[in-house]
C-alpha positions in Angstrom: -5.3 -1.0 -18.8 -2.1 -2.1 -17.0 -1.0 -5.7 -17.3 -1.0 -8.0 -14.3 2.5 -8.9 -13.2 3.7 -12.5 -12.8 4.4 -13.9 -9.4 8.1 -14.0 -10.1 8.0 -10.3 -11.2 6.2 -9.4 -8.0 8.6 -11.5 -5.8 11.6 -9.7 -7.4 10.0 -6.3 -6.8 9.2 -7.1 -3.2 12.9 -7.2 -2.5 12.8 -3.4 -2.7 9.6 -3.1 -0.6 10.4 -4.2 2.9 7.4 -5.5 4.9 5.1 -5.9 1.9 3.8 -9.4 1.2 2.0 -10.9 -1.8 -1.2 -12.8 -0.9 -4.3 -13.6 -2.8 -3.6 -11.2 -5.7 -2.7 -8.3 -3.5 0.2 -6.5 -1.9 -0.3 -6.2 1.8 1.5 -4.4 4.6 0.6 -3.5 8.2 1.7 -0.2 9.6 1.8 0.2 13.4 1.1 3.5 15.0 1.4 4.9 18.6 -2.2 5.8 18.7 -5.5 5.7 16.7 -5.2 9.3 15.5 -1.7 8.8 14.0 -3.2 6.0 11.9 -6.0 8.3 10.8 -3.6 11.0 9.7 -1.7 8.3 7.7 -4.9 7.2 6.1 -5.8 10.8 5.2 -2.4 11.2 3.5 -2.6 7.9 1.7 -6.1 8.9 0.5 -4.9 12.2 -0.9 -2.0 10.4 -2.7 -4.3 7.7 -4.0 -6.8 10.3 -5.4 -4.0 12.1 -7.2 -3.0 8.7 -8.8 -6.5 7.6 -9.4 -5.4 4.3 -7.8 -7.1 3.6 -4.5 -5.9 1.0 -1.9 -8.2 -0.9 0.4 -7.5 0.2 4.0 -8.3 -1.5 7.3 -8.1 0.8 10.3 -7.6 -0.7 13.8 -6.8 1.0 17.1 -3.0 1.3 16.5 -2.5 -0.3 13.1 -3.5 0.3 9.5 -3.4 -2.5 7.0 -3.0 -1.5 3.3 -4.1 -3.8 0.5 -3.0 -2.9 -3.1 -4.4 -4.6 -6.2 -5.5 -3.4 -9.6 -9.1 -4.6 -9.8 -9.3 -4.2 -13.6 -6.3 -6.4 -14.1 -7.4 -8.8 -11.3 -4.1 -8.7 -9.6 -0.9 -6.7 -9.0 0.4 -4.3 -11.6 3.2 -1.7 -11.8 0.7 0.8 -10.4 0.5 -1.1 -7.2 4.3 -1.3 -6.8 4.5 2.5 -7.4 1.7 3.1 -4.8 3.5 0.8 -2.3 6.7 2.9 -2.6 4.7 6.1 -2.1 2.8 4.7 0.9 6.1 3.7 2.5 7.3 7.3 2.1 4.1 8.6 3.6 4.5 6.2 6.5 8.0 7.4 7.1 6.7 11.0 7.3 3.8 10.0 9.5 5.9 7.9 11.9 8.5 10.6 12.3 6.0 13.3 13.4 
């Protein structure tokens, strides 16, 4: 089981993850989209990536926005797996937003 990171480790790591915030033991970021279906395509790509990592974020879908919540439930907080997932999700968003 991965170890929970300290708040200072998370804060340092967030410098390389623009737009991500640490709140209530989770990394959180909101991704805006032009329309609902763009957000759904993003969610599908995130889901495929998450399944391959066996590390699944919580996702909140709204009309033109998707909010991603990352936390390692077994560690009861943020681990390196969440930081890696955040980087991957940012890459997916870049692909999705450029289409």
